[in-house]
C-alpha positions as CSV (number, residue, x, y, z in Angstrom):
1,M,6.3,-4.5,-15.6
2,I,5.7,-6.0,-12.3
3,S,2.3,-5.0,-10.6
4,H,2.0,-4.7,-7.0
5,I,-1.5,-5.1,-5.5
6,V,-1.8,-4.4,-1.6
7,L,-5.4,-4.8,0.1
8,L,-5.6,-3.2,3.8
9,K,-8.1,-3.6,6.7
10,C,-7.4,-0.4,8.3
11,R,-9.4,0.3,12.0
12,A,-12.6,2.1,11.9
13,D,-10.7,4.8,14.6
14,I,-8.1,5.7,12.5
15,A,-8.2,9.7,11.5
16,E,-9.0,10.6,7.9
17,Q,-5.2,13.0,8.1
18,Q,-3.1,9.5,9.1
19,L,-4.8,7.7,6.6
20,N,-4.1,10.4,3.6
21,T,-0.6,10.9,5.9
22,M,0.1,7.1,4.4
23,F,-0.8,7.5,1.2
24,C,1.3,10.4,0.4
25,A,4.0,8.9,1.5
26,L,3.5,5.4,0.0
27,N,2.9,8.2,-3.6
28,D,6.2,10.0,-2.9
29,L,7.9,6.8,-3.3
30,V,7.7,7.1,-6.9
31,D,10.3,9.9,-6.6
32,K,12.2,8.0,-4.0
33,I,12.9,4.5,-5.8
34,P,14.5,3.7,-9.2
35,G,12.3,1.4,-10.7
36,L,8.5,2.1,-9.0
37,Q,7.3,3.8,-11.9
38,S,3.5,4.8,-10.4
39,C,1.6,4.5,-7.5
40,T,-2.2,4.9,-7.0
41,S,-4.2,4.6,-3.5
42,G,-7.5,5.1,-2.1
43,S,-10.2,3.7,0.4
44,N,-12.6,1.1,-1.3
45,C,-15.7,2.6,-2.8
46,S,-16.9,-0.5,-4.7
47,P,-21.1,-1.1,-3.9
48,E,-20.8,-4.9,-4.2
49,A,-19.8,-5.5,-0.7
50,I,-17.3,-8.4,-1.2
51,N,-14.3,-6.8,-0.6
52,R,-14.3,-8.8,2.8
53,G,-13.0,-6.1,5.1
54,Y,-9.8,-4.8,3.0
55,N,-11.2,-1.3,2.8
56,H,-7.9,0.2,1.5
57,A,-5.9,0.0,-1.4
58,F,-2.5,0.9,-2.9
59,Y,-1.4,-0.2,-6.5
60,M,2.2,0.1,-7.7
61,Q,3.9,-0.4,-10.9
62,F,7.5,-1.5,-11.3
63,C,9.5,-1.8,-14.5
64,S,10.9,-5.3,-13.4
65,E,11.1,-7.9,-11.0
66,Q,14.5,-6.7,-9.8
67,S,13.2,-3.2,-9.0
68,R,10.2,-4.8,-7.5
69,D,12.8,-6.8,-5.1
70,A,14.7,-3.6,-4.6
71,Y,11.9,-1.6,-3.2
72,L,10.8,-4.1,-0.5
73,S,14.4,-3.8,1.3
74,H,14.2,-0.2,0.2
75,P,14.7,2.3,3.9
76,E,12.2,4.2,2.6
77,H,9.8,1.8,1.8
78,E,10.8,0.5,5.6
79,K,9.9,3.9,6.5
80,V,6.3,3.7,5.1
81,K,5.8,0.2,6.3
82,L,5.9,1.7,9.6
83,L,3.5,4.3,8.9
84,I,0.9,1.3,7.2
85,A,1.4,-1.0,10.5
86,D,-0.2,2.0,12.7
87,V,-3.3,1.9,10.9
88,L,-4.1,-2.1,10.6
89,E,-6.5,-3.5,12.3
90,N,-5.3,-6.2,14.8
91,T,-5.8,-9.0,12.4
92,E,-3.6,-12.1,11.2
93,D,-5.1,-11.2,7.3
94,N,-4.6,-7.4,7.9
95,V,-2.7,-7.5,4.3
96,L,-3.0,-9.0,1.6
97,V,-0.5,-8.9,-1.4
98,V,-0.6,-9.8,-4.9
99,D,2.6,-9.7,-7.6
100,F,1.7,-10.2,-11.1
């Protein structure tokens, strides 16, 4: 099993509907990409205030490294990456990805 965690720095001027569209598209990938078992996403609600500007996130579980690798170049993932790019801050560190 591979866990895939992505933290996003989304612009403050993005409408909630646009964020919802992005998160729905991410969740829909579960039915479109073999080996992608689950996707959970949302906005930061931590009271700790140590998010370092990352205000949204999603978490995916894959059945194997091979399924994660196939997801990375999958055409449906490429479409969702465009939705993600549209909401991100214009900074070099606007996305953080950790897999384990």
